[in-house]
Backbone bond lengths (Angstrom), bond angles and torsions (degrees), N, CA, C in turn:
res aa  C-N    CA-C-N  psi(-1)  N-CA   C-N-CA  omega(-1)  CA-C   N-CA-C  phi
1 M - - - 1.441 - - 1.521 108.58 -
2 N 1.288 116.71 136.04 1.462 122.29 176.41 1.517 109.51 -107.26
3 I 1.318 115.47 135.30 1.456 121.72 178.34 1.524 108.27 -133.66
4 A 1.317 117.05 129.21 1.457 120.79 173.85 1.526 107.10 -83.61
5 L 1.312 116.35 130.42 1.452 121.06 -175.06 1.518 109.21 -129.81
6 R 1.324 116.13 127.85 1.461 120.95 176.15 1.524 107.92 -105.27
7 L 1.325 114.56 126.86 1.461 120.67 -179.94 1.517 110.07 -120.75
8 P 1.321 117.06 150.71 1.461 118.51 170.44 1.532 109.14 -59.53
9 E 1.307 116.87 147.33 1.461 120.81 -175.13 1.523 112.12 -56.34
10 S 1.333 117.08 -42.82 1.468 119.67 -178.40 1.528 111.36 -63.52
11 L 1.324 117.32 -39.53 1.459 120.93 178.61 1.527 110.41 -66.73
12 G 1.319 116.29 -41.04 1.459 120.37 178.05 1.520 112.29 -62.09
13 K 1.336 116.46 -41.04 1.474 119.99 178.33 1.521 110.78 -64.89
14 N 1.330 116.41 -42.78 1.465 119.77 178.76 1.525 111.07 -64.68
15 L 1.317 116.49 -40.35 1.461 121.55 177.98 1.520 110.76 -60.60
16 K 1.307 115.84 -47.53 1.474 121.18 -178.77 1.526 110.77 -62.81
17 A 1.330 116.99 -44.39 1.464 121.09 -179.13 1.526 111.19 -65.65
18 F 1.332 116.88 -42.35 1.456 120.16 -179.36 1.525 110.81 -66.36
19 A 1.307 117.06 -43.69 1.465 120.77 179.31 1.527 110.38 -61.26
20 K 1.323 115.79 -41.71 1.466 119.88 179.38 1.526 110.22 -63.64
21 R 1.323 116.32 -44.31 1.459 121.01 -179.99 1.528 111.54 -62.08
22 E 1.339 116.41 -37.16 1.467 121.24 -179.93 1.526 113.03 -85.06
23 K 1.325 115.21 -3.99 1.472 121.91 -179.86 1.527 112.26 59.48
24 I 1.344 114.77 42.70 1.457 121.06 174.62 1.528 108.00 -131.49
25 S 1.310 116.12 163.98 1.454 119.25 178.61 1.524 110.43 -76.14
26 M 1.317 115.29 156.62 1.465 119.09 175.61 1.520 109.39 -61.43
27 N 1.318 116.65 -36.75 1.459 121.66 178.42 1.527 110.93 -58.82
28 Q 1.336 115.92 -45.68 1.463 120.39 179.87 1.531 110.70 -65.50
29 L 1.320 116.86 -40.20 1.458 120.52 178.98 1.525 111.20 -63.44
30 I 1.310 117.34 -44.38 1.467 121.27 179.25 1.523 110.53 -64.14
31 A 1.332 116.85 -44.84 1.466 120.47 -179.82 1.527 111.08 -61.93
32 T 1.331 116.98 -41.40 1.460 120.96 178.92 1.525 110.98 -65.96
33 A 1.329 116.72 -42.38 1.465 120.53 179.68 1.528 110.86 -62.72
34 I 1.316 116.82 -41.91 1.460 120.67 178.56 1.530 110.43 -64.87
35 A 1.333 116.38 -43.31 1.466 120.24 179.27 1.519 110.89 -61.29
36 E 1.332 116.94 -42.56 1.467 120.21 179.34 1.526 111.09 -64.28
37 K 1.314 117.20 -42.98 1.464 120.72 -179.33 1.524 110.75 -65.31
38 L 1.330 117.28 -44.53 1.457 120.28 178.47 1.523 111.49 -62.04
39 S 1.315 116.73 -39.99 1.460 120.81 178.46 1.524 110.67 -62.65
40 A 1.327 117.05 -43.30 1.468 120.84 179.23 1.525 110.41 -63.76
41 M 1.316 117.32 -42.73 1.465 120.61 -179.23 1.523 111.10 -67.14
42 E 1.339 117.09 -39.95 1.464 120.57 178.35 1.528 110.85 -66.59
43 T 1.326 116.95 -38.51 1.460 120.68 177.56 1.522 110.22 -64.04
44 Y 1.318 116.83 -43.44 1.466 121.36 177.90 1.534 110.03 -59.19
45 D 1.330 116.28 -48.61 1.471 120.10 179.19 1.528 111.26 -60.12
46 Y 1.326 116.33 -42.42 1.465 121.30 179.62 1.525 110.72 -60.91
47 L 1.348 116.14 -46.09 1.456 119.67 -179.10 1.528 111.56 -67.93
48 Q 1.314 117.22 -35.85 1.463 120.59 176.01 1.529 110.09 -62.02
49 E 1.309 116.10 -44.54 1.467 120.64 -179.05 1.526 110.43 -65.25
50 R 1.325 116.43 -43.09 1.466 120.22 179.36 1.519 111.06 -62.40
51 S 1.346 117.13 -37.82 1.461 119.46 -178.45 1.520 111.25 -67.08
52 K 1.332 117.62 -26.05 1.461 121.35 177.42 1.524 111.44 -74.67
53 E 1.324 115.99 -21.02 1.463 120.77 -175.94 1.526 113.10 -90.15
54 G 1.326 117.32 12.63 1.456 119.81 178.40 1.506 114.80 89.70
55 D 1.317 117.95 6.40 1.458 119.63 -179.90 1.522 112.21 -73.06
56 A 1.316 118.21 -12.60 1.459 120.69 177.80 1.529 109.37 -62.52
57 A 1.318 117.35 -38.67 1.467 121.17 178.02 1.526 110.25 -63.58
58 H 1.329 116.38 -39.44 1.467 120.81 178.41 1.526 110.05 -64.37
59 L 1.330 116.81 -42.70 1.460 120.49 178.93 1.525 110.39 -62.64
60 K 1.323 117.56 -43.99 1.460 120.38 178.88 1.523 110.98 -61.21
61 S 1.321 117.09 -39.71 1.469 118.99 179.55 1.527 110.56 -66.87
62 M 1.329 117.70 -36.16 1.464 120.93 177.00 1.526 110.44 -66.72
63 L 1.341 116.76 -42.80 1.453 120.12 179.95 1.524 111.92 -65.57
64 S 1.317 116.86 -28.19 1.466 119.74 179.25 1.526 111.51 -66.52
65 L 1.322 118.10 -18.10 1.467 122.39 178.82 1.524 112.18 -80.43
66 V 1.344 116.81 -14.79 1.464 120.90 -178.74 1.524 108.26 -78.16
67 P 1.326 117.46 125.77 1.469 119.14 -178.16 1.533 111.23 -67.33
68 E 1.338 114.86 145.15 1.457 119.68 177.19 1.515 108.92 -81.98
69 R 1.317 115.84 134.08 1.464 120.80 176.12 1.518 108.26 -160.07
70 E 1.300 115.21 165.79 1.455 120.99 179.09 1.527 109.83 -67.27
71 P 1.344 116.82 145.74 1.469 119.79 176.51 1.533 110.60 -64.55
72 E 1.307 115.53 153.87 1.463 120.72 175.89 1.529 109.19 -63.13
73 K 1.340 117.12 157.74 1.465 121.11 -178.77 1.527 111.77 -56.41
74 F 1.350 116.67 -42.48 1.465 119.26 -177.37 1.524 112.24 -67.31
75 D 1.323 117.96 -19.24 1.461 121.34 176.66 1.521 112.17 -83.85
76 K 1.330 117.40 -12.11 1.453 122.50 -178.11 1.526 112.88 -96.10
77 K 1.314 118.07 -7.27 1.470 121.15 -176.16 1.517 110.37 -55.29
78 G 1.319 114.78 140.24 1.451 120.27 176.41 1.505 113.96 84.81
79 R 1.301 117.62 1.54 1.474 120.45 179.88 1.495 110.72 -101.72
C-alpha cells in the first residue's frame, strides 16, 4: 500500500537522521512506529474490555498474593 504523507520539516529531519543512525529506511521506521502504536492501542482496548467483564476482581485477588514489603532503595530515589 502506498500512502502520501506530509510531515513538518523538523519531524522529517529527525526521522531521516534517526533512520540513518539505525541503518534502516525511513519507510521501515515509519511502518515499525505505526505497528507499535497500533499494538499499544489494541492492548489498551483489550484491557479496557477485560476490565468491564469483571476481571478487575481477578486482578485484585492476584495482587493480594503479593507479599507486602518496603520498596527497594532504587525505587525510593527522589522521595
